[in-house]
N, C-alpha and C positions, 0 to 999 in steps of 0.2 A: 504494500500500500504506500501511496505517496507520502503520507504523514507518519509512517512508522518511525519510531526512534531507532537510531543507529546503535546496535548492540554488538559487542565483540568480546573475544576472550582468547585464551591460549590453552594448549595442551602439551604436556611433556611426557615422553615415554622414558621410564626409568628401568634400567637393567639391574636386576638383583644379583649381586656378586658376593660369593663366599670366599673368605680368606682363611687358609690353613697355614699359619705362620710356622708351625712346627715342622711340617713337611714341605714348606715353601711351594704351596700349590694354590692357585686361584681358579675358581670354577664358577660357572653360572648356577645359581641356586634355584631349584625348581619348587618354589614355595609361594608363588604369587597368590594362588587361590586361597591357601591357608592364611596368608597375611591379610588378604582382603576380608576374610571372615572375621579375623580378630578386630580389624578396623571397624567393621560393621557392628560388632558387639559393643565396642566402646561407644560408638555413635548412638546405638539404641539405649545404652545406659547413661548417656550424656556425661561420660566420665571426663571428657576433655572439652571445654567450652569452645576452643578454637575449631573443633571439627565442623561447626556449623558454617565455616567459611570455605571448606574444601571438599572435594569428592574424588574418589578413585575408581577406576574401572579395570576389568581384566582385559588383556590383549590376546593376540593369537598364541603367544608363547607363555608358558608357565614360569618364565623368569623375567617377564616384562609387566610393569604396572603403569597405567596411564593416569596422570593426575591433572585435574582441571579445577578452576574456581567453581564453587557451588552455584553461584549466580553470575550471569554475564555482566561485563562492565558496560557502563553507559558512555555517552558521547561527551560528557563534561570533562574538561582537561584534567581535573583533579583525580579522575579515575586512573590515569597513567601512574600515579604514585602507588597504587595498590598492587601493581603487577609483581614487582620484585618481592615485596613482603609476603605476598600470597605464595609465591614460588618457594621462598625460604620456609614458610609454615608447612607446606606439603612435605618437604623433605624431613623436617624436624619431627613431625608427627609419625610418619612411617618409620623413621629411624628409632623411635621409642618402642615400636612394636617388634621389630626384627631382633634376632639374636645378636650378641655382642660382636660376633665375627662376620656379620652380614651387613652389607652396605648398599645403598642405592647409588647408582652411577649413571650419569647422562652421557653415555658414549655412543658413537655412531654404530659401531659394530664390535662385538667382543673378538679380540684377536685370535683366540683359539677355537672359535665356534667351528664345529665339524671335526675337530681332532678327537682322538680317543680320550675318554674320561674328562671331557670338557664341562660336564654337568655334574651336579650333586643333587639328587642321587644319579648314579651313572647309568647311561643307556648306550647301546650300540648306535653309532652314527649311521644315519640313513642317507645315502647320496641322492635319493629321489626327493628328499625334503628340500624345499626352497629356503634360501637365505633370507628372502624378502621379508618374511613375517617377523624377523628378529633384528632388522636394521632400522634404527631410529633415524628420523629425518626431520628436516625443517620444511613443513608444508607451506606452500605459498600459491595456492590455487588461483587467487585473484590477481597475482602479479607474475604470471608465468613468463612474461616477456623479460623478466629480470633474472631468469634462471641461470644464465651464463655467469653473471656476477655473483649470485648466491653460491653456485657450485665452487667458484674460485675461493670464496671465503670459508667454505666448509670442507676443505680437503683434510679429513680427519681420520681416515681409515686405510692406512697403507699396508695393514697386515691381515691376511686372509688364510684361515686354516693353519695358522701358526707360521706362515711364510711371509717374509717381507716381499712385497710385490711392486710392480710399476703402476698399480691402480690405487689411487688415493681418494677416490670419491665413491660413495655407495651407489650412485645412480646407475653406473654401467653394470654393476653386479646385479642390482635389482632388475634392470631391464632384461638381462639375459636369463635370469632364473624364472622370469614370468613369461618367457616367450613360448607359448603353447600352440603356435601356428602349425597347421598340418603341412605336409609336403606340397599338397595341391594348392593351399592358400599362398604359400611362398612362391612356387613356380609360376602360378597364374597371376601373381601380383594382386591377389584379392585383398590381402591385408599387408600394408607396406611396412609395418613395424611391430615390435613386440607389444604385448598388452600394456606394459608400463614403458612408455617412451615419451618423446617430446609431444607437445600439443598438436593435435591434428587439425583442429579448427577452433575459431573463436565464436562466442555466442552473441556478442554485441550486434545489434541491428544497425547501429550507426557507423560501423567500421568493417563492413563485409568485404571491403576492398583488400583487407589483409588475409582473407581466406583464399590464398593463392596456391594452396597445396591440393592436388587432386586426390580425393578420397572416394572410396566406394561406399555405398549405402544400401540398406535394405529398403527397397522402394515401397514395399507394402506398408512397412512401419512409417515411412516418411509421409505417404499419402494419408494414412489414418490420422496422423498428428496434424497435418495441414487441414484436413476436413474438420478437425475439432478446434480450429482457430489457434493452433500453436504457431508461434513466430517461426519464420522460415529457417533462421539460423539455429534455433533450438531444435527444431524438427530434424534438420540435417545432422546435428550432433548426435542425437539419440538414435537416429537411423543408422549412423555409422557404428555406434556402440553395439547395436543389436545384430551386427554381423557376427559377433563372437558368442560362443557358448559361455555359460558361467564358469569362472575359474574354480570355484568351489561353492558348495551349498552347505549351510549350517543346519544342525538338527532343528533349530528354532524355525527355519524357513520351511523345512519339510513337515514338522509337527508343531504348528503354531500353539503358543501357550494361551492365547486369548487375551493377553494384556493389551 
């Protein structure tokens, strides 16, 4: 709506790291779900008053926790002062819940992810599992044209599976590990890029001149959206997305809870 107030916020993905100083071993700690249950119990009991300002969610991996402010920030300039203090509060409150040898770390990618015994408890590494779900990132969906600058500022992951590499940005790894195109889709140029890749098209109706990359679309989806008064740029975007099958489907999508 034209008169809606501008609301905004942030989210941080924390990796849960376990330090074994006696054996000089550092591992990913698979306790995120357990820690979130502890946090929820404290919240239910109102044990910590500051909990009313923050919220935590599970992520795809059991060693990653996502933290956000409980309520979105508003457009008034003084709201910018709340950001850092809220980020500090999130880390402090979770750090009170975890064991003394466990810490939250905001790292782009754990250097030994995929190596033997890289997690606690230990599991055999599965090469078919994607790195993508465990790579923390700086999301900037509304400023994608600044991607080149942002990538240059976030060259923070030069180590993969324990090896020092010539890859220092997470994006190339993420893009390759989510490339699920079939041989036919690649050879016939049906899909030009991996599922996670650079932006294929823009949504803005006033700047369609910048949509100068040829993309294929699902014409049936496109026409259905146009017939229902969807803007052309948005219809084109979704019709392009619907060329792909779902990457994965969660239990909640198959068996809705009714919430």
